[in-house]
Structure formats: structure tokens, C-alpha cells
VEXDREN-2710 file (C-alpha; in Angstrom, 1 decimal):
% VEXDREN-2710
k/r/px/py/pz
1/MET/11.4/-69.7/21.5
2/ALA/13.2/-67.5/18.9
3/LYS/16.2/-69.0/17.1
4/SER/19.4/-66.9/17.3
5/LYS/20.9/-65.7/14.2
6/LYS/24.4/-66.8/13.2
7/VAL/26.6/-63.9/12.4
8/LYS/29.2/-64.4/9.8
9/LYS/32.5/-63.1/10.1
10/LYS/33.5/-60.8/7.3
11/ASN/36.7/-61.4/5.5
12/THR/38.6/-57.9/5.2
13/LYS/40.9/-59.3/2.5
14/GLN/40.0/-58.0/-0.9
15/HIS/42.0/-60.7/-2.6
16/PRO/42.6/-64.5/-1.6
17/ASN/46.2/-64.1/-1.9
18/GLN/46.4/-60.6/-0.1
19/GLN/49.0/-60.4/2.7
20/ASN/48.7/-58.3/5.8
21/LEU/51.9/-56.4/6.5
22/LYS/53.0/-54.9/9.8
23/ILE/53.5/-51.0/9.9
24/VAL/56.9/-50.4/11.4
25/THR/58.7/-47.1/12.3
26/SER/61.9/-45.7/11.4
27/SER/63.5/-47.0/14.5
28/THR/62.7/-50.5/13.5
29/CYS/64.1/-49.9/10.0
30/GLN/67.2/-48.6/11.4
31/VAL/68.1/-51.8/13.3
32/CYS/66.8/-54.2/10.7
33/LYS/69.4/-56.7/9.6
34/GLN/67.9/-56.9/6.0
35/GLN/67.2/-53.2/5.2
36/CYS/65.0/-53.0/2.1
37/ALA/64.7/-50.1/-0.3
38/ARG/61.4/-49.0/1.0
39/GLY/62.8/-48.9/4.5
40/LEU/65.9/-47.0/3.6
41/ALA/63.8/-44.3/1.6
42/TYR/61.6/-44.0/4.7
43/LEU/64.7/-43.6/6.9
44/GLU/66.2/-40.9/4.7
45/GLN/62.8/-39.1/4.8
46/MET/62.4/-39.2/8.6
47/SER/66.0/-38.0/9.1
48/GLN/64.9/-34.5/7.8
49/PRO/64.1/-32.1/10.6
50/GLY/60.3/-31.5/11.3
51/LYS/59.1/-34.6/9.4
52/ILE/56.3/-36.6/11.0
53/GLY/55.9/-40.2/9.9
54/PHE/53.2/-42.9/10.5
55/GLY/55.2/-45.9/9.6
56/VAL/55.9/-47.9/6.5
57/PRO/54.5/-51.3/5.5
58/CYS/57.4/-53.9/6.1
59/ILE/57.7/-56.9/3.8
60/LEU/60.0/-58.7/6.0
61/THR/57.6/-59.0/9.0
62/LYS/54.5/-60.5/7.3
63/LYS/51.6/-61.3/9.6
64/GLN/50.5/-64.9/9.6
65/THR/46.9/-65.1/8.3
END
């Protein structure tokens, strides 16, 4: 009978204190109660016509890891 190999789960963190931040869109930044400088800059950038945004990392909505 063959033994099954245990597969170790890889840790995607590059550093032990690295945090995972959620990516939020401009609509989330617009209704946020604590608007940060990064979010306000993203809102200003997205208010220009023809801009396409993929979101911005939000320091206020940290993922629990």
C-alpha cells in the first residue's frame, strides 16, 4: 500500500507582518466615512471622463489573516 504525500499549504505572504488589503472602487471611496488621501486622489482621477479604474488598496478595510 502506498503512502499518500502530505501537501503543504504555501504561504503567499512575502513578509511575516505583511497585510492583505481589500481593493475598493471609487463608489466605495465616495461613501466612506473616513476618506484617506489615497482614496481622494483615486476619486479625483476617476472623475475625469474616459478613465478606467481597477480599484485602490484600502487601508481602512484590512482583511483578517
